[in-house]
N, C-alpha and C positions, 0 to 999 in steps of 0.2 A: 390586684394588678391586672388580672385578666379582664375584669369588667371595665376598668378605667381605660384600658388601651383598646378595647373592642376586639380582643383576640378570640379565636375559635378554640375554646377549651372547656372541659366540664367545670361546673361551679357547684360546690356542695354546700348545703345548709348546715347550721350549727347542730341540728339533730342527727346529721349523718356522720359527724366527725368520729363517733365511737366505732364506726365501721372500718377505721384505718388502724394500722399498727406500724411501729418502727422495726426494721429488720437490719441486722448487721450481716454483711456478706464478705467472705474472703475465699477466693477460689470457688469451689463447688459447694462450700458449706454455708448455710444460713442459720442465723439465730434470731428468733423473734424476741424482742425486748419487751418486758412488762411495762405497763403504763407508768409505773413509779420509778423505773430505771433511769439513771442519770448517764447519758451517753459519754460524758467526759470521764467517767470512771471505767471505761472499757480498758482491758489489759491485753497484752500481747497474746496471740497474734492479731487480735481483733482491731488493734489500733492501726494496722496496715490495710484494713478492709474498707468497705464503703457502707454508708447508711442509706437505706431506702425507706420510703413510706409506701406501704402496700395495703390493698384492701384485704381484710381478714378472710373474706369469702374465697379469694384467690389462694390464700395460704392453705386452706383445707385440702385442695387438690395436691399441693406440694407435699404436705404432711403425709397424705395417703401413699405417695410414691417414695417417701423416705428422704426427701431433699431438705426438709426443714426440721429444726428442733426448737422447742420453746425453752427459754431460760428465765 
């Protein structure tokens, strides 16, 4: 969509897709979801949260500061 519309945004190749992960966020808590995790199986309170796609490199900093937990 970015390329078709001529928008200014980063475009990632297929080989770079492994650098991303899915994160569930509710309040100040974050949970990194494993690649095989099915988001529709999230249970309370996570069903009230938001899902984000993040670069895994950015998560390393958050994990060091105690803001993220891997599930």
